[in-house]
Biopython code that builds the backbone (N, CA, C, O; Angstrom):
import numpy as np
from Bio.PDB.StructureBuilder import StructureBuilder

atoms = [
    (1, "UNK", "N", (15.626, -15.078, -15.063)),
    (1, "UNK", "CA", (14.611, -15.282, -14.045)),
    (1, "UNK", "C", (14.268, -13.936, -13.403)),
    (1, "UNK", "O", (15.151, -13.135, -13.097)),
    (2, "UNK", "N", (12.994, -13.709, -13.211)),
    (2, "UNK", "CA", (12.530, -12.450, -12.620)),
    (2, "UNK", "C", (12.964, -12.345, -11.159)),
    (2, "UNK", "O", (12.971, -13.329, -10.419)),
    (3, "UNK", "N", (13.319, -11.141, -10.773)),
    (3, "UNK", "CA", (13.705, -10.845, -9.398)),
    (3, "UNK", "C", (12.526, -10.196, -8.664)),
    (3, "UNK", "O", (11.687, -9.539, -9.281)),
    (4, "UNK", "N", (12.473, -10.385, -7.362)),
    (4, "UNK", "CA", (11.479, -9.722, -6.522)),
    (4, "UNK", "C", (12.109, -8.424, -6.040)),
    (4, "UNK", "O", (13.118, -8.432, -5.336)),
    (5, "UNK", "N", (11.495, -7.302, -6.431)),
    (5, "UNK", "CA", (12.030, -5.980, -6.100)),
    (5, "UNK", "C", (11.146, -5.335, -5.035)),
    (5, "UNK", "O", (9.940, -5.174, -5.225)),
    (6, "UNK", "N", (11.760, -4.971, -3.919)),
    (6, "UNK", "CA", (11.049, -4.287, -2.835)),
    (6, "UNK", "C", (11.805, -2.995, -2.545)),
    (6, "UNK", "O", (12.933, -3.026, -2.052)),
    (7, "UNK", "N", (11.185, -1.865, -2.852)),
    (7, "UNK", "CA", (11.837, -0.585, -2.608)),
    (7, "UNK", "C", (12.015, -0.371, -1.103)),
    (7, "UNK", "O", (11.345, -1.014, -0.295)),
    (8, "UNK", "N", (12.909, 0.524, -0.741)),
    (8, "UNK", "CA", (13.129, 0.831, 0.674)),
    (8, "UNK", "C", (11.853, 1.357, 1.322)),
    (8, "UNK", "O", (11.538, 1.010, 2.460)),
    (9, "UNK", "N", (11.117, 2.199, 0.587)),
    (9, "UNK", "CA", (9.863, 2.755, 1.116)),
    (9, "UNK", "C", (8.844, 1.646, 1.375)),
    (9, "UNK", "O", (8.220, 1.616, 2.436)),
    (10, "UNK", "N", (8.674, 0.747, 0.428)),
    (10, "UNK", "CA", (7.724, -0.364, 0.595)),
    (10, "UNK", "C", (8.186, -1.274, 1.720)),
    (10, "UNK", "O", (7.371, -1.721, 2.528)),
    (11, "UNK", "N", (9.466, -1.551, 1.784)),
    (11, "UNK", "CA", (10.005, -2.413, 2.839)),
    (11, "UNK", "C", (9.703, -1.830, 4.224)),
    (11, "UNK", "O", (9.309, -2.558, 5.135)),
    (12, "UNK", "N", (9.887, -0.528, 4.376)),
    (12, "UNK", "CA", (9.576, 0.130, 5.659)),
    (12, "UNK", "C", (8.087, 0.017, 5.980)),
    (12, "UNK", "O", (7.714, -0.252, 7.122)),
    (13, "UNK", "N", (7.236, 0.224, 4.971)),
    (13, "UNK", "CA", (5.786, 0.127, 5.195)),
    (13, "UNK", "C", (5.392, -1.296, 5.581)),
    (13, "UNK", "O", (4.602, -1.490, 6.504)),
    (14, "UNK", "N", (5.929, -2.278, 4.888)),
    (14, "UNK", "CA", (5.592, -3.665, 5.206)),
    (14, "UNK", "C", (5.967, -4.000, 6.646)),
    (14, "UNK", "O", (5.206, -4.650, 7.362)),
    (15, "UNK", "N", (7.137, -3.554, 7.056)),
    (15, "UNK", "CA", (7.621, -3.844, 8.399)),
    (15, "UNK", "C", (6.829, -3.098, 9.467)),
    (15, "UNK", "O", (6.363, -3.707, 10.430)),
    (16, "UNK", "N", (6.674, -1.792, 9.306)),
    (16, "UNK", "CA", (6.042, -0.987, 10.354)),
    (16, "UNK", "C", (4.528, -1.139, 10.405)),
    (16, "UNK", "O", (3.948, -1.163, 11.491)),
    (17, "UNK", "N", (3.892, -1.241, 9.267)),
    (17, "UNK", "CA", (2.423, -1.285, 9.232)),
    (17, "UNK", "C", (1.867, -2.707, 9.326)),
    (17, "UNK", "O", (0.828, -2.930, 9.947)),
    (18, "UNK", "N", (2.567, -3.674, 8.705)),
    (18, "UNK", "CA", (2.018, -5.034, 8.604)),
    (18, "UNK", "C", (2.841, -6.106, 9.309)),
    (18, "UNK", "O", (2.416, -7.259, 9.383)),
    (19, "UNK", "N", (4.020, -5.741, 9.833)),
    (19, "UNK", "CA", (4.862, -6.733, 10.484)),
    (19, "UNK", "C", (5.359, -7.806, 9.526)),
    (19, "UNK", "O", (5.531, -8.964, 9.909)),
    (20, "UNK", "N", (5.589, -7.411, 8.271)),
    (20, "UNK", "CA", (6.014, -8.336, 7.221)),
    (20, "UNK", "C", (7.453, -8.003, 6.823)),
    (20, "UNK", "O", (7.793, -6.839, 6.609)),
    (21, "UNK", "N", (8.282, -9.021, 6.727)),
    (21, "UNK", "CA", (9.670, -8.827, 6.324)),
    (21, "UNK", "C", (9.867, -9.201, 4.854)),
    (21, "UNK", "O", (9.004, -9.830, 4.241)),
    (22, "UNK", "N", (11.005, -8.810, 4.307)),
    (22, "UNK", "CA", (11.327, -9.195, 2.930)),
    (22, "UNK", "C", (11.441, -10.710, 2.822)),
    (22, "UNK", "O", (11.074, -11.285, 1.797)),
    (23, "UNK", "N", (11.936, -11.355, 3.852)),
    (23, "UNK", "CA", (12.021, -12.814, 3.865)),
    (23, "UNK", "C", (10.624, -13.422, 3.755)),
    (23, "UNK", "O", (10.432, -14.396, 3.029)),
    (24, "UNK", "N", (9.646, -12.856, 4.470)),
    (24, "UNK", "CA", (8.263, -13.334, 4.389)),
    (24, "UNK", "C", (7.753, -13.287, 2.952)),
    (24, "UNK", "O", (7.135, -14.241, 2.480)),
    (25, "UNK", "N", (8.011, -12.181, 2.257)),
    (25, "UNK", "CA", (7.566, -12.009, 0.871)),
    (25, "UNK", "C", (8.180, -13.101, -0.006)),
    (25, "UNK", "O", (7.475, -13.742, -0.785)),
    (26, "UNK", "N", (9.475, -13.309, 0.118)),
    (26, "UNK", "CA", (10.157, -14.329, -0.686)),
    (26, "UNK", "C", (9.613, -15.724, -0.384)),
    (26, "UNK", "O", (9.461, -16.539, -1.293)),
    (27, "UNK", "N", (9.322, -16.000, 0.878)),
    (27, "UNK", "CA", (8.765, -17.303, 1.245)),
    (27, "UNK", "C", (7.387, -17.504, 0.617)),
    (27, "UNK", "O", (7.067, -18.605, 0.168)),
    (28, "UNK", "N", (6.580, -16.463, 0.584)),
    (28, "UNK", "CA", (5.257, -16.574, -0.035)),
    (28, "UNK", "C", (5.381, -16.914, -1.520)),
    (28, "UNK", "O", (4.645, -17.763, -2.024)),
    (29, "UNK", "N", (6.301, -16.261, -2.220)),
    (29, "UNK", "CA", (6.506, -16.588, -3.631)),
    (29, "UNK", "C", (6.917, -18.057, -3.771)),
    (29, "UNK", "O", (6.452, -18.740, -4.684)),
    (30, "UNK", "N", (7.763, -18.541, -2.896)),
    (30, "UNK", "CA", (8.221, -19.927, -2.965)),
    (30, "UNK", "C", (7.115, -20.918, -2.622)),
    (30, "UNK", "O", (7.165, -22.076, -3.039)),
    (31, "UNK", "N", (6.110, -20.467, -1.860)),
    (31, "UNK", "CA", (5.070, -21.367, -1.362)),
    (31, "UNK", "C", (3.724, -21.239, -2.075)),
    (31, "UNK", "O", (2.725, -21.760, -1.580)),
    (32, "UNK", "N", (3.670, -20.566, -3.212)),
    (32, "UNK", "CA", (2.409, -20.413, -3.953)),
    (32, "UNK", "C", (1.872, -21.782, -4.359)),
    (32, "UNK", "O", (2.598, -22.605, -4.918)),
    (33, "UNK", "N", (0.589, -22.015, -4.070)),
    (33, "UNK", "CA", (-0.056, -23.239, -4.559)),
    (33, "UNK", "C", (-1.302, -22.925, -5.377)),
    (33, "UNK", "O", (-1.845, -23.809, -6.039)),
    (34, "UNK", "N", (-1.756, -21.691, -5.341)),
    (34, "UNK", "CA", (-2.944, -21.301, -6.106)),
    (34, "UNK", "C", (-2.554, -20.516, -7.340)),
    (34, "UNK", "O", (-1.376, -20.391, -7.675)),
    (35, "UNK", "N", (-3.560, -19.995, -8.005)),
    (35, "UNK", "CA", (-3.354, -19.219, -9.218)),
    (35, "UNK", "C", (-3.108, -17.750, -8.876)),
    (35, "UNK", "O", (-3.490, -17.265, -7.810)),
    (36, "UNK", "N", (-2.466, -17.065, -9.804)),
    (36, "UNK", "CA", (-2.280, -15.627, -9.677)),
    (36, "UNK", "C", (-3.546, -14.936, -10.159)),
    (36, "UNK", "O", (-4.126, -15.330, -11.170)),
    (37, "UNK", "N", (-3.977, -13.902, -9.436)),
    (37, "UNK", "CA", (-5.173, -13.153, -9.801)),
    (37, "UNK", "C", (-4.787, -11.729, -10.182)),
    (37, "UNK", "O", (-3.780, -11.198, -9.712)),
    (38, "UNK", "N", (-5.602, -11.118, -11.041)),
    (38, "UNK", "CA", (-5.363, -9.760, -11.506)),
    (38, "UNK", "C", (-6.307, -8.829, -10.765)),
    (38, "UNK", "O", (-7.506, -9.097, -10.682)),
    (39, "UNK", "N", (-5.778, -7.739, -10.224)),
    (39, "UNK", "CA", (-6.588, -6.732, -9.531)),
    (39, "UNK", "C", (-7.181, -5.808, -10.592)),
    (39, "UNK", "O", (-6.467, -5.012, -11.203)),
    (40, "UNK", "N", (-8.490, -5.920, -10.806)),
    (40, "UNK", "CA", (-9.171, -5.132, -11.829)),
    (40, "UNK", "C", (-9.867, -3.892, -11.269)),
    (40, "UNK", "O", (-10.520, -3.160, -12.013)),
    (41, "UNK", "N", (-9.731, -3.653, -9.973)),
    (41, "UNK", "CA", (-10.382, -2.487, -9.375)),
    (41, "UNK", "C", (-9.748, -1.209, -9.918)),
    (41, "UNK", "O", (-8.525, -1.086, -9.970)),
    (42, "UNK", "N", (-10.582, -0.272, -10.317)),
    (42, "UNK", "CA", (-10.123, 0.964, -10.943)),
    (42, "UNK", "C", (-9.194, 1.768, -10.030)),
    (42, "UNK", "O", (-8.218, 2.354, -10.498)),
    (43, "UNK", "N", (-9.498, 1.794, -8.729)),
    (43, "UNK", "CA", (-8.687, 2.587, -7.808)),
    (43, "UNK", "C", (-7.294, 1.982, -7.570)),
    (43, "UNK", "O", (-6.429, 2.628, -6.980)),
    (44, "UNK", "N", (-7.084, 0.751, -8.027)),
    (44, "UNK", "CA", (-5.788, 0.090, -7.878)),
    (44, "UNK", "C", (-5.126, -0.161, -9.234)),
    (44, "UNK", "O", (-4.199, -0.964, -9.336)),
    (45, "UNK", "N", (-5.596, 0.518, -10.255)),
    (45, "UNK", "CA", (-5.129, 0.289, -11.620)),
    (45, "UNK", "C", (-3.659, 0.678, -11.786)),
    (45, "UNK", "O", (-3.233, 1.763, -11.392)),
    (46, "UNK", "N", (-2.908, -0.232, -12.375)),
    (46, "UNK", "CA", (-1.511, 0.010, -12.732)),
    (46, "UNK", "C", (-1.319, -0.477, -14.168)),
    (46, "UNK", "O", (-2.180, -1.164, -14.717)),
    (47, "UNK", "N", (-0.201, -0.121, -14.763)),
    (47, "UNK", "CA", (0.124, -0.590, -16.108)),
    (47, "UNK", "C", (1.541, -1.144, -16.078)),
    (47, "UNK", "O", (2.498, -0.375, -15.980)),
    (48, "UNK", "N", (1.695, -2.457, -16.160)),
    (48, "UNK", "CA", (0.661, -3.479, -16.301)),
    (48, "UNK", "C", (-0.135, -3.653, -15.008)),
    (48, "UNK", "O", (0.228, -3.115, -13.962)),
    (49, "UNK", "N", (-1.209, -4.403, -15.098)),
    (49, "UNK", "CA", (-2.105, -4.599, -13.957)),
    (49, "UNK", "C", (-1.390, -5.273, -12.789)),
    (49, "UNK", "O", (-0.462, -6.060, -12.978)),
    (50, "UNK", "N", (-1.842, -4.946, -11.582)),
    (50, "UNK", "CA", (-1.308, -5.565, -10.373)),
    (50, "UNK", "C", (-1.783, -7.011, -10.292)),
    (50, "UNK", "O", (-2.950, -7.319, -10.532)),
    (51, "UNK", "N", (-0.847, -7.884, -9.948)),
    (51, "UNK", "CA", (-1.120, -9.304, -9.747)),
    (51, "UNK", "C", (-1.102, -9.561, -8.238)),
    (51, "UNK", "O", (-0.344, -8.930, -7.501)),
    (52, "UNK", "N", (-1.954, -10.503, -7.786)),
    (52, "UNK", "CA", (-1.929, -10.828, -6.365)),
    (52, "UNK", "C", (-2.194, -12.297, -6.130)),
    (52, "UNK", "O", (-2.762, -12.992, -6.973)),
    (53, "UNK", "N", (-1.768, -12.756, -4.959)),
    (53, "UNK", "CA", (-2.007, -14.124, -4.523)),
    (53, "UNK", "C", (-1.919, -14.160, -3.005)),
    (53, "UNK", "O", (-1.430, -13.222, -2.374)),
    (54, "UNK", "N", (-2.395, -15.246, -2.435)),
    (54, "UNK", "CA", (-2.269, -15.481, -1.004)),
    (54, "UNK", "C", (-1.492, -16.777, -0.832)),
    (54, "UNK", "O", (-1.809, -17.791, -1.455)),
    (55, "UNK", "N", (-0.487, -16.737, 0.008)),
    (55, "UNK", "CA", (0.336, -17.916, 0.260)),
    (55, "UNK", "C", (0.893, -17.847, 1.673)),
    (55, "UNK", "O", (0.954, -16.774, 2.272)),
    (56, "UNK", "N", (1.299, -18.997, 2.203)),
    (56, "UNK", "CA", (1.867, -19.008, 3.553)),
    (56, "UNK", "C", (3.370, -18.756, 3.557)),
    (56, "UNK", "O", (4.072, -19.062, 2.594)),
    (57, "UNK", "N", (3.844, -18.191, 4.661)),
    (57, "UNK", "CA", (5.278, -18.144, 4.910)),
    (57, "UNK", "C", (5.690, -19.549, 5.356)),
    (57, "UNK", "O", (4.842, -20.431, 5.491)),
    (58, "UNK", "N", (6.959, -19.755, 5.578)),
    (58, "UNK", "CA", (7.417, -21.066, 6.045)),
    (58, "UNK", "C", (6.899, -21.410, 7.435)),
    (58, "UNK", "O", (6.879, -22.578, 7.824)),
    (59, "UNK", "N", (6.475, -20.383, 8.187)),
    (59, "UNK", "CA", (5.895, -20.606, 9.519)),
    (59, "UNK", "C", (4.378, -20.735, 9.467)),
    (59, "UNK", "O", (3.737, -20.869, 10.510)),
    (60, "UNK", "N", (3.782, -20.695, 8.251)),
    (60, "UNK", "CA", (2.352, -20.883, 8.099)),
    (60, "UNK", "C", (1.511, -19.621, 8.164)),
    (60, "UNK", "O", (0.283, -19.707, 8.145)),
    (61, "UNK", "N", (2.127, -18.465, 8.238)),
    (61, "UNK", "CA", (1.383, -17.201, 8.270)),
    (61, "UNK", "C", (0.917, -16.870, 6.852)),
    (61, "UNK", "O", (1.739, -16.727, 5.946)),
    (62, "UNK", "N", (-0.395, -16.750, 6.657)),
    (62, "UNK", "CA", (-0.926, -16.419, 5.339)),
    (62, "UNK", "C", (-0.788, -14.926, 5.069)),
    (62, "UNK", "O", (-1.128, -14.094, 5.910)),
    (63, "UNK", "N", (-0.282, -14.600, 3.875)),
    (63, "UNK", "CA", (-0.122, -13.213, 3.473)),
    (63, "UNK", "C", (-0.636, -13.013, 2.057)),
    (63, "UNK", "O", (-0.502, -13.889, 1.202)),
    (64, "UNK", "N", (-1.225, -11.847, 1.824)),
    (64, "UNK", "CA", (-1.621, -11.438, 0.477)),
    (64, "UNK", "C", (-0.458, -10.631, -0.096)),
    (64, "UNK", "O", (-0.035, -9.635, 0.491)),
    (65, "UNK", "N", (0.049, -11.062, -1.232)),
    (65, "UNK", "CA", (1.166, -10.399, -1.894)),
    (65, "UNK", "C", (0.654, -9.747, -3.171)),
    (65, "UNK", "O", (0.025, -10.412, -3.993)),
    (66, "UNK", "N", (0.914, -8.457, -3.348)),
    (66, "UNK", "CA", (0.506, -7.713, -4.535)),
    (66, "UNK", "C", (1.761, -7.167, -5.210)),
    (66, "UNK", "O", (2.611, -6.554, -4.563)),
    (67, "UNK", "N", (1.865, -7.398, -6.522)),
    (67, "UNK", "CA", (3.046, -6.919, -7.237)),
    (67, "UNK", "C", (2.699, -6.543, -8.671)),
    (67, "UNK", "O", (1.675, -6.959, -9.212)),
    (68, "UNK", "N", (3.572, -5.751, -9.267)),
    (68, "UNK", "CA", (3.425, -5.344, -10.659)),
    (68, "UNK", "C", (4.551, -6.031, -11.440)),
    (68, "UNK", "O", (5.728, -5.843, -11.132)),
    (69, "UNK", "N", (4.184, -6.828, -12.452)),
    (69, "UNK", "CA", (5.208, -7.509, -13.247)),
    (69, "UNK", "C", (5.727, -6.603, -14.367)),
    (69, "UNK", "O", (5.014, -6.301, -15.324)),
    (70, "UNK", "N", (6.950, -6.191, -14.226)),
    (70, "UNK", "CA", (7.610, -5.372, -15.252)),
    (70, "UNK", "C", (8.963, -5.999, -15.553)),
    (70, "UNK", "O", (10.002, -5.380, -15.326)),
    (71, "UNK", "N", (8.950, -7.224, -16.061)),
    (71, "UNK", "CA", (10.175, -8.000, -16.200)),
    (71, "UNK", "C", (10.501, -8.623, -14.855)),
    (71, "UNK", "O", (10.488, -9.846, -14.714)),
    (72, "UNK", "N", (10.795, -7.788, -13.865)),
    (72, "UNK", "CA", (10.926, -8.230, -12.478)),
    (72, "UNK", "C", (9.580, -8.027, -11.787)),
    (72, "UNK", "O", (8.659, -7.446, -12.362)),
    (73, "UNK", "N", (9.475, -8.504, -10.561)),
    (73, "UNK", "CA", (8.233, -8.392, -9.793)),
    (73, "UNK", "C", (8.399, -7.271, -8.763)),
    (73, "UNK", "O", (9.124, -7.422, -7.779)),
    (74, "UNK", "N", (7.728, -6.163, -8.999)),
    (74, "UNK", "CA", (7.814, -4.999, -8.119)),
    (74, "UNK", "C", (6.707, -5.067, -7.072)),
    (74, "UNK", "O", (5.528, -4.918, -7.393)),
    (75, "UNK", "N", (7.093, -5.290, -5.829)),
    (75, "UNK", "CA", (6.123, -5.454, -4.747)),
    (75, "UNK", "C", (5.430, -4.129, -4.466)),
    (75, "UNK", "O", (6.076, -3.094, -4.303)),
    (76, "UNK", "N", (4.099, -4.182, -4.413)),
    (76, "UNK", "CA", (3.297, -3.006, -4.035)),
    (76, "UNK", "C", (2.960, -3.060, -2.559)),
    (76, "UNK", "O", (3.059, -2.059, -1.850)),
    (77, "UNK", "N", (2.549, -4.270, -2.090)),
    (77, "UNK", "CA", (2.217, -4.440, -0.681)),
    (77, "UNK", "C", (2.173, -5.925, -0.356)),
    (77, "UNK", "O", (2.156, -6.772, -1.249)),
    (78, "UNK", "N", (2.154, -6.222, 0.924)),
    (78, "UNK", "CA", (2.032, -7.590, 1.422)),
    (78, "UNK", "C", (1.531, -7.495, 2.854)),
    (78, "UNK", "O", (2.120, -6.798, 3.680)),
    (79, "UNK", "N", (0.436, -8.200, 3.148)),
    (79, "UNK", "CA", (-0.165, -8.099, 4.474)),
    (79, "UNK", "C", (-1.083, -9.286, 4.718)),
    (79, "UNK", "O", (-1.430, -9.994, 3.773)),
    (80, "UNK", "N", (-1.488, -9.522, 5.972)),
    (80, "UNK", "CA", (-2.430, -10.599, 6.247)),
    (80, "UNK", "C", (-3.782, -10.291, 5.570)),
    (80, "UNK", "O", (-4.323, -9.198, 5.740)),
    (81, "UNK", "N", (-4.319, -11.243, 4.815)),
    (81, "UNK", "CA", (-5.571, -10.989, 4.098)),
    (81, "UNK", "C", (-6.769, -10.935, 5.043)),
    (81, "UNK", "O", (-6.783, -11.558, 6.105)),
    (82, "UNK", "N", (-7.782, -10.162, 4.613)),
    (82, "UNK", "CA", (-9.026, -10.138, 5.385)),
    (82, "UNK", "C", (-9.937, -11.280, 4.907)),
    (82, "UNK", "O", (-9.593, -11.997, 3.967)),
    (83, "UNK", "N", (-11.083, -11.443, 5.547)),
    (83, "UNK", "CA", (-11.985, -12.551, 5.215)),
    (83, "UNK", "C", (-12.486, -12.485, 3.774)),
    (83, "UNK", "O", (-12.597, -13.516, 3.111)),
    (84, "UNK", "N", (-12.789, -11.282, 3.284)),
    (84, "UNK", "CA", (-13.287, -11.141, 1.906)),
    (84, "UNK", "C", (-12.207, -11.550, 0.900)),
    (84, "UNK", "O", (-12.497, -12.232, -0.083)),
    (85, "UNK", "N", (-10.972, -11.134, 1.148)),
    (85, "UNK", "CA", (-9.871, -11.503, 0.258)),
    (85, "UNK", "C", (-9.628, -13.015, 0.282)),
    (85, "UNK", "O", (-9.350, -13.624, -0.751)),
    (86, "UNK", "N", (-9.736, -13.608, 1.464)),
    (86, "UNK", "CA", (-9.589, -15.062, 1.573)),
    (86, "UNK", "C", (-10.669, -15.774, 0.768)),
    (86, "UNK", "O", (-10.382, -16.739, 0.059)),
    (87, "UNK", "N", (-11.902, -15.305, 0.875)),
    (87, "UNK", "CA", (-13.007, -15.935, 0.147)),
    (87, "UNK", "C", (-12.799, -15.830, -1.366)),
    (87, "UNK", "O", (-13.019, -16.797, -2.095)),
    (88, "UNK", "N", (-12.378, -14.658, -1.830)),
    (88, "UNK", "CA", (-12.118, -14.469, -3.265)),
    (88, "UNK", "C", (-11.014, -15.406, -3.724)),
    (88, "UNK", "O", (-11.128, -16.039, -4.773)),
    (89, "UNK", "N", (-9.941, -15.496, -2.937)),
    (89, "UNK", "CA", (-8.822, -16.332, -3.356)),
    (89, "UNK", "C", (-9.169, -17.816, -3.306)),
    (89, "UNK", "O", (-8.755, -18.579, -4.179)),
    (90, "UNK", "N", (-9.917, -18.226, -2.304)),
    (90, "UNK", "CA", (-10.338, -19.636, -2.248)),
    (90, "UNK", "C", (-11.187, -19.990, -3.471)),
    (90, "UNK", "O", (-11.071, -21.089, -4.015)),
    (91, "UNK", "N", (-12.038, -19.059, -3.897)),
    (91, "UNK", "CA", (-12.920, -19.317, -5.036)),
    (91, "UNK", "C", (-12.179, -19.254, -6.370)),
    (91, "UNK", "O", (-12.330, -20.150, -7.200)),
    (92, "UNK", "N", (-11.391, -18.220, -6.584)),
    (92, "UNK", "CA", (-10.780, -17.994, -7.896)),
    (92, "UNK", "C", (-9.315, -18.415, -7.987)),
    (92, "UNK", "O", (-8.835, -18.765, -9.065)),
    (93, "UNK", "N", (-8.615, -18.382, -6.874)),
    (93, "UNK", "CA", (-7.205, -18.767, -6.877)),
    (93, "UNK", "C", (-7.003, -20.264, -6.686)),
    (93, "UNK", "O", (-5.968, -20.813, -7.065)),
    (94, "UNK", "N", (-8.005, -20.922, -6.091)),
    (94, "UNK", "CA", (-8.009, -22.357, -5.893)),
    (94, "UNK", "C", (-6.717, -22.897, -5.258)),
    (94, "UNK", "O", (-6.082, -23.798, -5.806)),
    (95, "UNK", "N", (-6.338, -22.347, -4.112)),
    (95, "UNK", "CA", (-5.133, -22.862, -3.458)),
    (95, "UNK", "C", (-5.347, -24.301, -2.972)),
    (95, "UNK", "O", (-6.477, -24.711, -2.707)),
    (96, "UNK", "N", (-4.282, -25.042, -2.860)),
    (96, "UNK", "CA", (-4.407, -26.429, -2.427)),
    (96, "UNK", "C", (-4.096, -26.631, -0.949)),
    (96, "UNK", "O", (-4.226, -27.744, -0.439)),
    (97, "UNK", "N", (-3.688, -25.572, -0.256)),
    (97, "UNK", "CA", (-3.227, -25.783, 1.117)),
    (97, "UNK", "C", (-3.989, -25.010, 2.196)),
    (97, "UNK", "O", (-3.597, -25.065, 3.361)),
    (98, "UNK", "N", (-5.062, -24.292, 1.851)),
    (98, "UNK", "CA", (-5.844, -23.606, 2.888)),
    (98, "UNK", "C", (-7.242, -23.354, 2.430)),
    (98, "UNK", "O", (-8.042, -22.786, 3.173)),
]
sb = StructureBuilder()
sb.init_structure("model")
sb.init_model(0)
sb.init_chain("A")
sb.init_seg("    ")
for serial, (resi, resn, name, xyz) in enumerate(atoms, 1):
    if name == "N":
        sb.init_residue(resn, " ", resi, " ")
    sb.init_atom(name, np.array(xyz, "f"), 0.0, 1.0, " ", f" {name:<3s}", serial, name[0])
structure = sb.get_structure()
């Protein structure tokens, strides 16, 4: 089973910049109800491509989770989504809970 990997640097950024904890990230993975989307923007290109989704924490806080799948899931970022990201995910991710 794939593990969720959050480097110390990313963990510090999530906490200080976005107020997101590692527990929040794990809860979002557990609470996914929509599809995973691929980030095709050139400025965000990774190999393999970055995957993203929006899901709630157990307290209902919606977060956008971005990760690179390399056997395990390497977290790139996680933060509250903006309106444009919400619209894209509602249209293409088809979540069942928001």
